[in-house]
C-alpha positions as CSV (number, residue, x, y, z in Angstrom):
1,F,-20.6,-16.0,32.2
2,S,-19.6,-15.3,29.1
3,A,-22.8,-15.5,27.3
4,D,-24.6,-12.9,30.4
5,L,-22.4,-10.9,30.2
6,R,-22.8,-10.1,26.1
7,R,-26.7,-10.1,26.2
8,A,-26.2,-6.9,29.4
9,A,-23.1,-5.4,26.8
10,Q,-25.6,-5.3,24.2
11,A,-28.8,-4.1,25.8
12,I,-26.4,-1.0,27.2
13,F,-25.1,-0.5,23.7
14,K,-28.4,-0.5,22.4
15,T,-29.7,1.7,25.1
16,V,-27.2,4.2,26.1
17,T,-25.7,4.4,22.5
18,P,-22.4,5.5,23.1
19,D,-19.5,5.5,20.9
20,L,-17.3,2.9,22.8
21,M,-17.6,-0.2,25.1
22,N,-14.9,-0.8,27.9
23,Y,-14.5,-4.0,29.7
24,A,-13.0,-4.8,32.6
25,T,-12.9,-7.9,34.3
26,L,-11.7,-7.2,38.1
27,G,-11.0,-9.6,41.5
28,N,-8.0,-9.4,43.3
29,V,-8.1,-7.9,46.0
30,I,-11.1,-11.0,47.8
31,P,-11.1,-13.9,45.3
32,H,-13.9,-13.7,43.1
33,L,-15.2,-12.1,40.0
34,H,-16.5,-9.3,38.7
35,Y,-17.6,-7.0,35.7
36,H,-17.1,-3.8,34.5
37,I,-19.3,-3.3,31.0
38,I,-18.3,0.9,30.6
39,P,-20.3,3.4,27.9
40,R,-17.9,6.0,26.9
41,Y,-19.0,9.1,24.9
42,K,-16.2,11.0,22.7
43,N,-17.5,13.9,24.9
44,D,-15.9,12.4,27.7
45,P,-13.1,14.2,29.2
46,R,-11.0,10.9,29.9
47,W,-11.9,10.0,26.6
48,G,-9.2,7.5,25.4
49,A,-7.8,7.4,29.2
50,P,-8.9,4.6,31.6
51,I,-11.7,6.0,34.0
52,W,-9.5,4.6,37.1
53,E,-7.1,6.8,36.8
54,S,-9.4,9.5,37.1
55,D,-9.6,11.9,41.1
56,L,-13.5,11.6,41.4
57,S,-13.5,15.3,42.8
58,T,-12.7,16.4,38.7
59,M,-15.9,13.9,37.5
60,Q,-18.9,14.9,37.2
61,V,-21.9,14.5,38.8
62,T,-24.6,13.4,37.0
63,T,-28.0,12.3,39.0
64,L,-31.4,11.9,37.1
65,K,-34.3,12.0,38.2
66,A,-36.6,9.3,39.8
67,A,-38.3,9.5,36.2
68,E,-35.3,9.1,34.3
69,F,-34.0,6.6,36.2
70,T,-37.3,4.5,36.1
71,Q,-37.4,5.0,32.3
72,L,-33.4,4.2,32.0
73,R,-34.3,1.2,33.7
74,D,-37.2,0.1,31.7
75,D,-35.4,0.6,28.5
76,L,-32.5,-1.2,29.9
77,R,-35.0,-4.6,30.8
78,A,-36.8,-4.7,27.7
79,A,-33.0,-4.5,25.9
80,V,-31.9,-7.4,27.7
81,T,-34.8,-10.1,27.2
82,A,-35.5,-9.1,23.8
């Protein structure tokens, strides 16, 4: 599991070049394990603070166009399989 997480995090870092990466391991309501790999940027209004404490109504909505989504998906795939 850890090796897969490292590979995924490296691919995300290479693809979207964040200033920092946050990691969170959760699984507290239903017995399970899941992991968040969260790229963070210095221009993030929540920089230095947990993303969990944000009021969703204050968050900027970012939607990728279909071509941008496809490119990001392809770039992540290439990075994770490299």
